[in-house]
TORKOL-4160 file (C-alpha; in steps of 0.2 Angstrom, whole numbers, padded with zeros to 4 digits, m for minus):
452
<pt num="1" X="0081" Y="0680" Z="1030"/>
<pt num="2" X="0072" Y="0691" Z="1042"/>
<pt num="3" X="0070" Y="0696" Z="1040"/>
<pt num="4" X="0064" Y="0711" Z="1043"/>
<pt num="5" X="0072" Y="0714" Z="1047"/>
<pt num="6" X="0061" Y="0718" Z="1038"/>
<pt num="7" X="0046" Y="0694" Z="1020"/>
<pt num="8" X="0034" Y="0704" Z="1010"/>
<pt num="9" X="0018" Y="0693" Z="1010"/>
<pt num="10" X="0000" Y="0699" Z="1010"/>
<pt num="11" X="m0010" Y="0707" Z="1024"/>
<pt num="12" X="m0015" Y="0695" Z="1038"/>
<pt num="13" X="m0018" Y="0697" Z="1057"/>
<pt num="14" X="0001" Y="0693" Z="1059"/>
<pt num="15" X="0010" Y="0703" Z="1046"/>
<pt num="16" X="0028" Y="0707" Z="1042"/>
<pt num="17" X="0041" Y="0717" Z="1052"/>
<pt num="18" X="0057" Y="0720" Z="1046"/>
<pt num="19" X="0066" Y="0711" Z="1047"/>
<pt num="20" X="0065" Y="0694" Z="1039"/>
<pt num="21" X="0065" Y="0678" Z="1030"/>
<pt num="22" X="0074" Y="0662" Z="1031"/>
<pt num="23" X="0076" Y="0644" Z="1026"/>
<pt num="24" X="0073" Y="0633" Z="1042"/>
<pt num="25" X="0064" Y="0617" Z="1045"/>
<pt num="26" X="0046" Y="0620" Z="1050"/>
<pt num="27" X="0039" Y="0614" Z="1066"/>
<pt num="28" X="0021" Y="0613" Z="1063"/>
<pt num="29" X="0010" Y="0617" Z="1078"/>
<pt num="30" X="m0001" Y="0604" Z="1085"/>
<pt num="31" X="m0019" Y="0608" Z="1090"/>
<pt num="32" X="m0020" Y="0616" Z="1107"/>
<pt num="33" X="m0030" Y="0607" Z="1120"/>
<pt num="34" X="m0040" Y="0618" Z="1132"/>
<pt num="35" X="m0027" Y="0626" Z="1143"/>
<pt num="36" X="m0028" Y="0624" Z="1161"/>
<pt num="37" X="m0030" Y="0640" Z="1171"/>
<pt num="38" X="m0014" Y="0651" Z="1173"/>
<pt num="39" X="m0009" Y="0653" Z="1190"/>
<pt num="40" X="0005" Y="0659" Z="1201"/>
<pt num="41" X="0007" Y="0652" Z="1219"/>
<pt num="42" X="0015" Y="0661" Z="1233"/>
<pt num="43" X="0030" Y="0650" Z="1239"/>
<pt num="44" X="0031" Y="0658" Z="1256"/>
<pt num="45" X="0047" Y="0668" Z="1252"/>
<pt num="46" X="0038" Y="0682" Z="1242"/>
<pt num="47" X="0043" Y="0674" Z="1226"/>
<pt num="48" X="0029" Y="0668" Z="1214"/>
<pt num="49" X="0029" Y="0651" Z="1207"/>
<pt num="50" X="0023" Y="0650" Z="1190"/>
<pt num="51" X="0011" Y="0636" Z="1185"/>
<pt num="52" X="m0001" Y="0631" Z="1172"/>
<pt num="53" X="0000" Y="0630" Z="1153"/>
<pt num="54" X="0011" Y="0643" Z="1144"/>
<pt num="55" X="0014" Y="0644" Z="1125"/>
<pt num="56" X="0027" Y="0653" Z="1115"/>
<pt num="57" X="0026" Y="0657" Z="1097"/>
<pt num="58" X="0042" Y="0661" Z="1088"/>
<pt num="59" X="0047" Y="0662" Z="1069"/>
<pt num="60" X="0062" Y="0652" Z="1064"/>
<pt num="61" X="0072" Y="0662" Z="1050"/>
<pt num="62" X="0089" Y="0667" Z="1047"/>
<pt num="63" X="0093" Y="0667" Z="1066"/>
<pt num="64" X="0089" Y="0649" Z="1067"/>
<pt num="65" X="0081" Y="0642" Z="1083"/>
<pt num="66" X="0097" Y="0637" Z="1093"/>
<pt num="67" X="0095" Y="0651" Z="1105"/>
<pt num="68" X="0076" Y="0650" Z="1107"/>
<pt num="69" X="0077" Y="0631" Z="1112"/>
<pt num="70" X="0091" Y="0634" Z="1124"/>
<pt num="71" X="0083" Y="0650" Z="1132"/>
<pt num="72" X="0066" Y="0641" Z="1134"/>
<pt num="73" X="0075" Y="0625" Z="1141"/>
<pt num="74" X="0083" Y="0637" Z="1154"/>
<pt num="75" X="0067" Y="0645" Z="1158"/>
<pt num="76" X="0058" Y="0628" Z="1160"/>
<pt num="77" X="0071" Y="0622" Z="1172"/>
<pt num="78" X="0069" Y="0638" Z="1182"/>
<pt num="79" X="0050" Y="0635" Z="1182"/>
<pt num="80" X="0047" Y="0617" Z="1183"/>
<pt num="81" X="0029" Y="0618" Z="1187"/>
<pt num="82" X="0025" Y="0627" Z="1170"/>
<pt num="83" X="0019" Y="0616" Z="1155"/>
<pt num="84" X="0028" Y="0625" Z="1141"/>
<pt num="85" X="0023" Y="0623" Z="1123"/>
<pt num="86" X="0034" Y="0629" Z="1108"/>
<pt num="87" X="0025" Y="0633" Z="1092"/>
<pt num="88" X="0039" Y="0637" Z="1080"/>
<pt num="89" X="0045" Y="0636" Z="1062"/>
<pt num="90" X="0048" Y="0645" Z="1046"/>
<pt num="91" X="0029" Y="0645" Z="1042"/>
<pt num="92" X="0023" Y="0647" Z="1060"/>
<pt num="93" X="0014" Y="0664" Z="1057"/>
<pt num="94" X="0003" Y="0657" Z="1043"/>
<pt num="95" X="0000" Y="0641" Z="1053"/>
<pt num="96" X="m0005" Y="0650" Z="1069"/>
<pt num="97" X="m0016" Y="0663" Z="1060"/>
<pt num="98" X="m0033" Y="0653" Z="1062"/>
<pt num="99" X="m0030" Y="0653" Z="1081"/>
<pt num="100" X="m0027" Y="0671" Z="1082"/>
<pt num="101" X="m0043" Y="0674" Z="1072"/>
<pt num="102" X="m0053" Y="0662" Z="1083"/>
<pt num="103" X="m0047" Y="0671" Z="1099"/>
<pt num="104" X="m0036" Y="0657" Z="1105"/>
<pt num="105" X="m0018" Y="0664" Z="1103"/>
<pt num="106" X="m0002" Y="0659" Z="1112"/>
<pt num="107" X="0003" Y="0668" Z="1127"/>
<pt num="108" X="0018" Y="0677" Z="1120"/>
<pt num="109" X="0024" Y="0679" Z="1102"/>
<pt num="110" X="0040" Y="0684" Z="1094"/>
<pt num="111" X="0034" Y="0695" Z="1079"/>
<pt num="112" X="0046" Y="0692" Z="1065"/>
<pt num="113" X="0046" Y="0684" Z="1048"/>
<pt num="114" X="0033" Y="0682" Z="1034"/>
<pt num="115" X="0016" Y="0686" Z="1039"/>
<pt num="116" X="0020" Y="0696" Z="1055"/>
<pt num="117" X="0017" Y="0714" Z="1057"/>
<pt num="118" X="0017" Y="0722" Z="1075"/>
<pt num="119" X="0008" Y="0738" Z="1070"/>
<pt num="120" X="m0006" Y="0727" Z="1062"/>
<pt num="121" X="m0008" Y="0716" Z="1077"/>
<pt num="122" X="m0010" Y="0732" Z="1087"/>
<pt num="123" X="m0023" Y="0739" Z="1075"/>
<pt num="124" X="m0032" Y="0723" Z="1076"/>
<pt num="125" X="m0033" Y="0723" Z="1095"/>
<pt num="126" X="m0022" Y="0707" Z="1097"/>
<pt num="127" X="m0009" Y="0714" Z="1109"/>
<pt num="128" X="m0009" Y="0717" Z="1127"/>
<pt num="129" X="m0006" Y="0735" Z="1133"/>
<pt num="130" X="0010" Y="0733" Z="1143"/>
<pt num="131" X="0013" Y="0751" Z="1147"/>
<pt num="132" X="0012" Y="0751" Z="1166"/>
<pt num="133" X="0021" Y="0735" Z="1168"/>
<pt num="134" X="0035" Y="0739" Z="1156"/>
<pt num="135" X="0039" Y="0756" Z="1164"/>
<pt num="136" X="0045" Y="0747" Z="1180"/>
<pt num="137" X="0049" Y="0730" Z="1174"/>
<pt num="138" X="0066" Y="0722" Z="1179"/>
<pt num="139" X="0074" Y="0708" Z="1171"/>
<pt num="140" X="0080" Y="0692" Z="1179"/>
<pt num="141" X="0096" Y="0701" Z="1185"/>
<pt num="142" X="0086" Y="0715" Z="1194"/>
<pt num="143" X="0090" Y="0729" Z="1181"/>
<pt num="144" X="0076" Y="0740" Z="1173"/>
<pt num="145" X="0073" Y="0733" Z="1156"/>
<pt num="146" X="0069" Y="0750" Z="1148"/>
<pt num="147" X="0086" Y="0757" Z="1154"/>
<pt num="148" X="0095" Y="0743" Z="1144"/>
<pt num="149" X="0086" Y="0744" Z="1128"/>
<pt num="150" X="0096" Y="0751" Z="1112"/>
<pt num="151" X="0080" Y="0754" Z="1103"/>
<pt num="152" X="0064" Y="0759" Z="1114"/>
<pt num="153" X="0047" Y="0752" Z="1110"/>
<pt num="154" X="0036" Y="0760" Z="1097"/>
<pt num="155" X="0022" Y="0771" Z="1103"/>
<pt num="156" X="0007" Y="0765" Z="1092"/>
<pt num="157" X="m0003" Y="0778" Z="1102"/>
<pt num="158" X="0003" Y="0792" Z="1113"/>
<pt num="159" X="0012" Y="0785" Z="1128"/>
<pt num="160" X="0006" Y="0767" Z="1126"/>
<pt num="161" X="0017" Y="0752" Z="1123"/>
<pt num="162" X="0010" Y="0735" Z="1116"/>
<pt num="163" X="0026" Y="0726" Z="1112"/>
<pt num="164" X="0045" Y="0727" Z="1115"/>
<pt num="165" X="0059" Y="0726" Z="1103"/>
<pt num="166" X="0069" Y="0710" Z="1106"/>
<pt num="167" X="0081" Y="0709" Z="1091"/>
<pt num="168" X="0091" Y="0724" Z="1086"/>
<pt num="169" X="0096" Y="0721" Z="1069"/>
<pt num="170" X="0102" Y="0734" Z="1057"/>
<pt num="171" X="0101" Y="0737" Z="1038"/>
<pt num="172" X="0118" Y="0741" Z="1030"/>
<pt num="173" X="0129" Y="0738" Z="1016"/>
<pt num="174" X="0141" Y="0723" Z="1015"/>
<pt num="175" X="0156" Y="0718" Z="1005"/>
<pt num="176" X="0171" Y="0705" Z="1006"/>
<pt num="177" X="0185" Y="0714" Z="1014"/>
<pt num="178" X="0197" Y="0700" Z="1008"/>
<pt num="179" X="0192" Y="0703" Z="0990"/>
<pt num="180" X="0194" Y="0722" Z="0992"/>
<pt num="181" X="0211" Y="0720" Z="0998"/>
<pt num="182" X="0216" Y="0708" Z="0984"/>
<pt num="183" X="0210" Y="0721" Z="0971"/>
<pt num="184" X="0216" Y="0736" Z="0980"/>
<pt num="185" X="0199" Y="0743" Z="0982"/>
<pt num="186" X="0195" Y="0756" Z="0995"/>
<pt num="187" X="0182" Y="0752" Z="1007"/>
<pt num="188" X="0168" Y="0765" Z="1007"/>
<pt num="189" X="0165" Y="0777" Z="1021"/>
<pt num="190" X="0152" Y="0788" Z="1012"/>
<pt num="191" X="0144" Y="0792" Z="0996"/>
<pt num="192" X="0159" Y="0800" Z="0988"/>
<pt num="193" X="0170" Y="0785" Z="0991"/>
<pt num="194" X="0156" Y="0772" Z="0987"/>
<pt num="195" X="0154" Y="0780" Z="0970"/>
<pt num="196" X="0173" Y="0781" Z="0967"/>
<pt num="197" X="0176" Y="0762" Z="0971"/>
<pt num="198" X="0160" Y="0758" Z="0962"/>
<pt num="199" X="0168" Y="0766" Z="0946"/>
<pt num="200" X="0184" Y="0755" Z="0948"/>
<pt num="201" X="0174" Y="0739" Z="0951"/>
<pt num="202" X="0163" Y="0743" Z="0936"/>
<pt num="203" X="0179" Y="0746" Z="0925"/>
<pt num="204" X="0187" Y="0730" Z="0931"/>
<pt num="205" X="0173" Y="0720" Z="0923"/>
<pt num="206" X="0176" Y="0707" Z="0936"/>
<pt num="207" X="0158" Y="0708" Z="0944"/>
<pt num="208" X="0143" Y="0720" Z="0945"/>
<pt num="209" X="0144" Y="0734" Z="0958"/>
<pt num="210" X="0128" Y="0732" Z="0968"/>
<pt num="211" X="0115" Y="0717" Z="0969"/>
<pt num="212" X="0099" Y="0717" Z="0979"/>
<pt num="213" X="0084" Y="0707" Z="0983"/>
<pt num="214" X="0072" Y="0713" Z="0970"/>
<pt num="215" X="0059" Y="0700" Z="0975"/>
<pt num="216" X="0059" Y="0709" Z="0993"/>
<pt num="217" X="0063" Y="0727" Z="0989"/>
<pt num="218" X="0062" Y="0732" Z="1008"/>
<pt num="219" X="0080" Y="0727" Z="1009"/>
<pt num="220" X="0085" Y="0741" Z="0998"/>
<pt num="221" X="0072" Y="0753" Z="1005"/>
<pt num="222" X="0079" Y="0749" Z="1023"/>
<pt num="223" X="0098" Y="0749" Z="1019"/>
<pt num="224" X="0098" Y="0763" Z="1006"/>
<pt num="225" X="0083" Y="0774" Z="1005"/>
<pt num="226" X="0078" Y="0776" Z="1023"/>
<pt num="227" X="0096" Y="0780" Z="1028"/>
<pt num="228" X="0098" Y="0792" Z="1014"/>
<pt num="229" X="0082" Y="0801" Z="1020"/>
<pt num="230" X="0088" Y="0803" Z="1038"/>
<pt num="231" X="0105" Y="0810" Z="1031"/>
<pt num="232" X="0096" Y="0822" Z="1020"/>
<pt num="233" X="0086" Y="0828" Z="1034"/>
<pt num="234" X="0101" Y="0834" Z="1043"/>
<pt num="235" X="0101" Y="0818" Z="1054"/>
<pt num="236" X="0084" Y="0823" Z="1062"/>
<pt num="237" X="0077" Y="0806" Z="1064"/>
<pt num="238" X="0059" Y="0813" Z="1066"/>
<pt num="239" X="0057" Y="0811" Z="1048"/>
<pt num="240" X="0055" Y="0792" Z="1051"/>
<pt num="241" X="0041" Y="0796" Z="1064"/>
<pt num="242" X="0033" Y="0806" Z="1050"/>
<pt num="243" X="0034" Y="0792" Z="1038"/>
<pt num="244" X="0027" Y="0780" Z="1051"/>
<pt num="245" X="0013" Y="0792" Z="1055"/>
<pt num="246" X="0010" Y="0793" Z="1036"/>
<pt num="247" X="0009" Y="0812" Z="1037"/>
<pt num="248" X="0002" Y="0820" Z="1022"/>
<pt num="249" X="0016" Y="0826" Z="1010"/>
<pt num="250" X="0030" Y="0817" Z="1019"/>
<pt num="251" X="0033" Y="0805" Z="1004"/>
<pt num="252" X="0036" Y="0820" Z="0992"/>
<pt num="253" X="0046" Y="0830" Z="1005"/>
<pt num="254" X="0063" Y="0836" Z="1001"/>
<pt num="255" X="0073" Y="0823" Z="1012"/>
<pt num="256" X="0064" Y="0809" Z="1003"/>
<pt num="257" X="0066" Y="0817" Z="0986"/>
<pt num="258" X="0085" Y="0818" Z="0989"/>
<pt num="259" X="0086" Y="0800" Z="0994"/>
<pt num="260" X="0077" Y="0795" Z="0978"/>
<pt num="261" X="0090" Y="0806" Z="0969"/>
<pt num="262" X="0104" Y="0795" Z="0975"/>
<pt num="263" X="0095" Y="0779" Z="0970"/>
<pt num="264" X="0092" Y="0786" Z="0953"/>
<pt num="265" X="0111" Y="0790" Z="0952"/>
<pt num="266" X="0115" Y="0772" Z="0957"/>
<pt num="267" X="0104" Y="0766" Z="0943"/>
<pt num="268" X="0110" Y="0778" Z="0930"/>
<pt num="269" X="0128" Y="0774" Z="0933"/>
<pt num="270" X="0124" Y="0756" Z="0929"/>
<pt num="271" X="0129" Y="0750" Z="0946"/>
<pt num="272" X="0113" Y="0740" Z="0950"/>
<pt num="273" X="0115" Y="0722" Z="0944"/>
<pt num="274" X="0102" Y="0720" Z="0931"/>
<pt num="275" X="0097" Y="0702" Z="0937"/>
<pt num="276" X="0092" Y="0709" Z="0954"/>
<pt num="277" X="0074" Y="0712" Z="0950"/>
<pt num="278" X="0071" Y="0693" Z="0949"/>
<pt num="279" X="0081" Y="0688" Z="0964"/>
<pt num="280" X="0075" Y="0683" Z="0982"/>
<pt num="281" X="0086" Y="0685" Z="0997"/>
<pt num="282" X="0095" Y="0669" Z="0997"/>
<pt num="283" X="0099" Y="0670" Z="0978"/>
<pt num="284" X="0105" Y="0687" Z="0979"/>
<pt num="285" X="0116" Y="0683" Z="0994"/>
<pt num="286" X="0123" Y="0668" Z="0986"/>
<pt num="287" X="0128" Y="0678" Z="0971"/>
<pt num="288" X="0136" Y="0691" Z="0982"/>
<pt num="289" X="0146" Y="0677" Z="0991"/>
<pt num="290" X="0152" Y="0670" Z="0974"/>
<pt num="291" X="0159" Y="0688" Z="0970"/>
<pt num="292" X="0146" Y="0691" Z="0956"/>
<pt num="293" X="0143" Y="0707" Z="0964"/>
<pt num="294" X="0154" Y="0718" Z="0976"/>
<pt num="295" X="0140" Y="0726" Z="0987"/>
<pt num="296" X="0124" Y="0720" Z="0994"/>
<pt num="297" X="0111" Y="0729" Z="1005"/>
<pt num="298" X="0106" Y="0717" Z="1018"/>
<pt num="299" X="0104" Y="0714" Z="1037"/>
<pt num="300" X="0116" Y="0708" Z="1051"/>
<pt num="301" X="0108" Y="0691" Z="1049"/>
<pt num="302" X="0117" Y="0687" Z="1033"/>
<pt num="303" X="0132" Y="0680" Z="1040"/>
<pt num="304" X="0122" Y="0667" Z="1051"/>
<pt num="305" X="0109" Y="0664" Z="1037"/>
<pt num="306" X="0122" Y="0660" Z="1024"/>
<pt num="307" X="0135" Y="0652" Z="1035"/>
<pt num="308" X="0135" Y="0636" Z="1025"/>
<pt num="309" X="0139" Y="0645" Z="1009"/>
<pt num="310" X="0152" Y="0657" Z="1015"/>
<pt num="311" X="0168" Y="0654" Z="1005"/>
<pt num="312" X="0184" Y="0651" Z="1015"/>
<pt num="313" X="0193" Y="0667" Z="1018"/>
<pt num="314" X="0178" Y="0678" Z="1015"/>
<pt num="315" X="0178" Y="0693" Z="1027"/>
<pt num="316" X="0162" Y="0703" Z="1029"/>
<pt num="317" X="0164" Y="0721" Z="1028"/>
<pt num="318" X="0150" Y="0732" Z="1035"/>
<pt num="319" X="0144" Y="0750" Z="1036"/>
<pt num="320" X="0126" Y="0755" Z="1042"/>
<pt num="321" X="0124" Y="0767" Z="1027"/>
<pt num="322" X="0133" Y="0773" Z="1012"/>
<pt num="323" X="0123" Y="0789" Z="1006"/>
<pt num="324" X="0130" Y="0801" Z="1019"/>
<pt num="325" X="0142" Y="0816" Z="1013"/>
<pt num="326" X="0161" Y="0814" Z="1016"/>
<pt num="327" X="0165" Y="0816" Z="1034"/>
<pt num="328" X="0147" Y="0815" Z="1039"/>
<pt num="329" X="0139" Y="0803" Z="1051"/>
<pt num="330" X="0132" Y="0786" Z="1046"/>
<pt num="331" X="0114" Y="0781" Z="1049"/>
<pt num="332" X="0109" Y="0765" Z="1057"/>
<pt num="333" X="0091" Y="0760" Z="1052"/>
<pt num="334" X="0086" Y="0746" Z="1064"/>
<pt num="335" X="0077" Y="0730" Z="1059"/>
<pt num="336" X="0070" Y="0726" Z="1076"/>
<pt num="337" X="0059" Y="0711" Z="1079"/>
<pt num="338" X="0046" Y="0712" Z="1093"/>
<pt num="339" X="0040" Y="0702" Z="1108"/>
<pt num="340" X="0022" Y="0704" Z="1112"/>
<pt num="341" X="0009" Y="0697" Z="1125"/>
<pt num="342" X="m0007" Y="0692" Z="1117"/>
<pt num="343" X="m0022" Y="0702" Z="1124"/>
<pt num="344" X="m0031" Y="0685" Z="1126"/>
<pt num="345" X="m0016" Y="0677" Z="1134"/>
<pt num="346" X="m0021" Y="0663" Z="1146"/>
<pt num="347" X="m0005" Y="0665" Z="1156"/>
<pt num="348" X="0001" Y="0683" Z="1156"/>
<pt num="349" X="0011" Y="0681" Z="1171"/>
<pt num="350" X="0022" Y="0668" Z="1163"/>
<pt num="351" X="0023" Y="0678" Z="1148"/>
<pt num="352" X="0030" Y="0693" Z="1157"/>
<pt num="353" X="0042" Y="0682" Z="1167"/>
<pt num="354" X="0048" Y="0675" Z="1151"/>
<pt num="355" X="0052" Y="0692" Z="1144"/>
<pt num="356" X="0061" Y="0697" Z="1160"/>
<pt num="357" X="0071" Y="0681" Z="1158"/>
<pt num="358" X="0077" Y="0684" Z="1141"/>
<pt num="359" X="0081" Y="0703" Z="1142"/>
<pt num="360" X="0097" Y="0701" Z="1151"/>
<pt num="361" X="0115" Y="0703" Z="1146"/>
<pt num="362" X="0118" Y="0685" Z="1148"/>
<pt num="363" X="0105" Y="0680" Z="1135"/>
<pt num="364" X="0111" Y="0695" Z="1124"/>
<pt num="365" X="0129" Y="0686" Z="1123"/>
<pt num="366" X="0121" Y="0669" Z="1120"/>
<pt num="367" X="0111" Y="0677" Z="1106"/>
<pt num="368" X="0126" Y="0685" Z="1098"/>
<pt num="369" X="0136" Y="0669" Z="1099"/>
<pt num="370" X="0122" Y="0659" Z="1091"/>
<pt num="371" X="0116" Y="0670" Z="1078"/>
<pt num="372" X="0129" Y="0683" Z="1074"/>
<pt num="373" X="0117" Y="0696" Z="1077"/>
<pt num="374" X="0112" Y="0707" Z="1092"/>
<pt num="375" X="0098" Y="0707" Z="1105"/>
<pt num="376" X="0091" Y="0724" Z="1109"/>
<pt num="377" X="0102" Y="0725" Z="1125"/>
<pt num="378" X="0116" Y="0737" Z="1128"/>
<pt num="379" X="0131" Y="0726" Z="1132"/>
<pt num="380" X="0149" Y="0723" Z="1128"/>
<pt num="381" X="0153" Y="0708" Z="1117"/>
<pt num="382" X="0172" Y="0708" Z="1117"/>
<pt num="383" X="0174" Y="0694" Z="1129"/>
<pt num="384" X="0161" Y="0683" Z="1120"/>
<pt num="385" X="0163" Y="0671" Z="1105"/>
<pt num="386" X="0152" Y="0682" Z="1095"/>
<pt num="387" X="0157" Y="0684" Z="1077"/>
<pt num="388" X="0168" Y="0699" Z="1071"/>
<pt num="389" X="0154" Y="0706" Z="1062"/>
<pt num="390" X="0143" Y="0706" Z="1078"/>
<pt num="391" X="0157" Y="0715" Z="1088"/>
<pt num="392" X="0160" Y="0727" Z="1074"/>
<pt num="393" X="0141" Y="0731" Z="1073"/>
<pt num="394" X="0138" Y="0734" Z="1092"/>
<pt num="395" X="0153" Y="0746" Z="1092"/>
<pt num="396" X="0146" Y="0756" Z="1077"/>
<pt num="397" X="0129" Y="0758" Z="1086"/>
<pt num="398" X="0138" Y="0765" Z="1101"/>
<pt num="399" X="0149" Y="0777" Z="1091"/>
<pt num="400" X="0146" Y="0795" Z="1091"/>
<pt num="401" X="0148" Y="0794" Z="1072"/>
<pt num="402" X="0133" Y="0784" Z="1070"/>
<pt num="403" X="0115" Y="0790" Z="1072"/>
<pt num="404" X="0102" Y="0776" Z="1076"/>
<pt num="405" X="0086" Y="0780" Z="1069"/>
<pt num="406" X="0069" Y="0774" Z="1074"/>
<pt num="407" X="0063" Y="0759" Z="1064"/>
<pt num="408" X="0051" Y="0762" Z="1049"/>
<pt num="409" X="0035" Y="0754" Z="1053"/>
<pt num="410" X="0021" Y="0756" Z="1040"/>
<pt num="411" X="0005" Y="0746" Z="1036"/>
<pt num="412" X="0007" Y="0731" Z="1025"/>
<pt num="413" X="m0003" Y="0739" Z="1010"/>
<pt num="414" X="0008" Y="0754" Z="1010"/>
<pt num="415" X="0024" Y="0744" Z="1012"/>
<pt num="416" X="0019" Y="0734" Z="0996"/>
<pt num="417" X="0016" Y="0750" Z="0986"/>
<pt num="418" X="0032" Y="0756" Z="0992"/>
<pt num="419" X="0041" Y="0740" Z="0987"/>
<pt num="420" X="0033" Y="0740" Z="0970"/>
<pt num="421" X="0037" Y="0759" Z="0967"/>
<pt num="422" X="0055" Y="0757" Z="0972"/>
<pt num="423" X="0058" Y="0742" Z="0960"/>
<pt num="424" X="0049" Y="0752" Z="0946"/>
<pt num="425" X="0061" Y="0767" Z="0950"/>
<pt num="426" X="0077" Y="0756" Z="0949"/>
<pt num="427" X="0071" Y="0749" Z="0932"/>
<pt num="428" X="0068" Y="0767" Z="0926"/>
<pt num="429" X="0049" Y="0764" Z="0922"/>
<pt num="430" X="0043" Y="0778" Z="0934"/>
<pt num="431" X="0051" Y="0795" Z="0939"/>
<pt num="432" X="0054" Y="0799" Z="0957"/>
<pt num="433" X="0039" Y="0810" Z="0957"/>
<pt num="434" X="0028" Y="0796" Z="0952"/>
<pt num="435" X="0036" Y="0785" Z="0966"/>
<pt num="436" X="0030" Y="0799" Z="0978"/>
<pt num="437" X="0013" Y="0800" Z="0971"/>
<pt num="438" X="0010" Y="0782" Z="0973"/>
<pt num="439" X="0015" Y="0782" Z="0991"/>
<pt num="440" X="0005" Y="0798" Z="0995"/>
<pt num="441" X="m0011" Y="0791" Z="0987"/>
<pt num="442" X="m0010" Y="0775" Z="0997"/>
<pt num="443" X="m0005" Y="0784" Z="1013"/>
<pt num="444" X="m0021" Y="0794" Z="1011"/>
<pt num="445" X="m0031" Y="0778" Z="1010"/>
<pt num="446" X="m0023" Y="0771" Z="1025"/>
<pt num="447" X="m0027" Y="0787" Z="1035"/>
<pt num="448" X="m0045" Y="0786" Z="1029"/>
<pt num="449" X="m0045" Y="0768" Z="1036"/>
<pt num="450" X="m0039" Y="0774" Z="1053"/>
<pt num="451" X="m0053" Y="0787" Z="1055"/>
<pt num="452" X="m0067" Y="0775" Z="1053"/>
C-alpha cells in the first residue's frame, strides 16, 4: 500500500513519502487546457464565491478513491461555479511529473504513493509557503485547523510550513488475534513478550514468526527500527528530528545502534521469514493472511488494502511497536501523507478552501469508514462505522502509554541507501557498523548538496 506510509522508486520531482503503495485502477490524466483565471466573487454577504478552473491531484493506493470522490463531489456541490478536475490514479505521480517540470502543476496535491516525496518537492521549490495562512486557518466548521491536528506540519525550514499532514497512518506490528487464541499464544506487549511468543511459534512449526516486505524495506524500518530508536533514546523523540536533519553522527549514535541490535537479535533467532527479501507488500501481506507467518510490520492501511483477501474470522491484532522494555510505553511512528498547494497554482483560493473543507471531524469519520485508517484530525470514532482496527488505533494514539513520534522524512537517495543496508543486515551480509557507515556517508553527500 502506501503507502508510505511510507513505494521506494527513484528520485523525481514528486518522490515517495511514507506511506504507500496500492493496487487500484489508474485514471490517466488528460491534457490540461489553458486554465481560465482563478477568481473569487464577493456574494454581497461577505462570503466569497469560488470560480474558475480548479485541479486536484491525488494518488490512489491502499486507501482507494471512494472517500476522495465523495468529498470532491460534496465540495463541488458547495461551490457550483468551480470547474473541478480530478487527476488521480495509482500511477498519477509519474503521469503528472512532466507537468510539474514544465511549470503547469495542479492547484492542490495529495503527496502520497510511488514517486511522491514532500521534502523533495519543497527542495525543488514546487510547494507554496502556507505558513501565515495555516496559522489562523479555520476549517468548514469554524475550528482552527492547527488545533485539531494529531501530527503537526513538518518545518522544512525554521518556522515555515509548505504542506499539512492529511492522513495519519501509523506503522506497527500486526497479527491474527483469532489464530493466537486458537493456539493459546499470548499477544505481545513489549520486546520480552514478543520474543517469548516468537519462540513458541517457531517451536510449533506451524508458520514462520515474522514476515516483511523485502522489496520495500521502509516497512520494517518504520515499524521496527524507528520505533526501537525512539525507545532506546528514553522516548526523546528529538532523535527523529536529528535523523531528518541528517546530523553528522546520528546514524551511528547509541539509540540507533541499540535498535540495530534488536534487528540482529530478530535475525539471529531465526524469526525472519527467509523468503521476505523477495516479497513486495501485497505478496507478504497475502502470506500473512494465509497464516504462513504470525507477525508482519505494516501500516494501518493493510485491512482496507487486503479486504478482498482477508479470511473469514480473521481478527487484526495491532501494537504500534514491539521493541520497548517490559512495562514501558510503546512508540507510534506516523506515516502521514501530505496536502500541498502548488507554488504555481492557478487557483490558490480554491485550494485553500478545499483543504478547509476536508480537515473536519465529519470528513475524518467518513475517511475512517471508507478506508479503515485515520485522517490527521483529533476525533472520536466510537459512534461511527469505522473498523475495530481504526477504533483501536485512534485510542492507542490518545493513550498516555503511547508516544507519538515525528515522522521520519529523509531524502530519497538516503532512503534508498537505508533500505538496501537494512536488507543486507537482515541477511547477515553486513554488520551494524557497516550499516551505520553507509548511511553516514550518504548523509554527508546530502548535506553537501544542501550547501550548494
